[in-house]
C-alpha positions, 0 to 999 in steps of 0.5 A: 587706556586709563581714560576710557571710563571704568576700565573694565577689562571685558569692555576693552577686550570686546571692542571691535574695529571693523568698518561698523565697529565700536570706535567712530574715529570721525566723531571720536566716540567709543561704543560699549556694546553688550554682545553675549554669546557672540558667534564671531568670538573664538575665545572659549571664555568670552569677556562679557560686558556687565554694564549698560551699553553707552557711548564715550568720547575719546580725546583726539590724542587717544584716537591718534594712539588707537589709530597708530596701534591699528595701523603700525602694530596690530595689522602686522601680527600674523593671523589678525585678519581672522578677527575684528577685535581691537586687542589681540595676541601679539605672541607668536604661535597658533593664537597669534592675531586672535582676540586677547583672552581674559587670561592673557589680560591677567598675565599682562597685569601680572607682568606689570605687577612683577615689574617693580616694588612700586607696582607690587599691589597693582591689579586691573581693579586698581585702574577702576579705582584710580579712574574714579578717584581722578574723576572725583578730583576733576569734578570736586577740586577743579570745580567743574560745574558739577554742582548738579550733584546738589541740584537733585534735592532742589529740583525734586523740591521745586518740581514736587517730586519725592526726594530720592525717587530718582525722577530728577535724574530722568530729567537731568540725564542729558546734562549729566551725559554732556558734563561727563563727556566733557570731563572725560575728554579733559581727563584724557587730555591731562593724562597724555600731557607730557607723554608725547 
């Protein structure tokens, strides 16, 4: 899911799909929630969300793919009813249907890396760098109204705030949130073009 911002494995492995879960299918929003020492999490080494909690928009196509996974694949795995995590172990055995562990995530990455020479240097961290590069390209090369990056100095000067104090960011938070959501949706739609 390279279009879910930052691509930290712990954020994805922590997603819940129960009725009050982290994915709002109607609003097409994903909530990244910090849940340290979660009692319901049976994993010995719980994936911990290190970043701030936040809400991220999901493209209609990505929502459709998540629903498809839940309805056509996830629900058929034996043992899945015992947990509400989105990503689960599909391998048979005693852990079938359990939440996907960090070590299993790394095994998936290793499998991808060993699939061919082109991916021999692939890591999970590569996804985060790729996402950030794509985000920058979308903003800078596509001229996506993100000249706000330069407006901090102007705003600080006009309002009489100290340069680099961060005060302008407090007043620009809503714009940054709206623009980042709009760009994330656009990136997501572009990623899936031709992959139907």
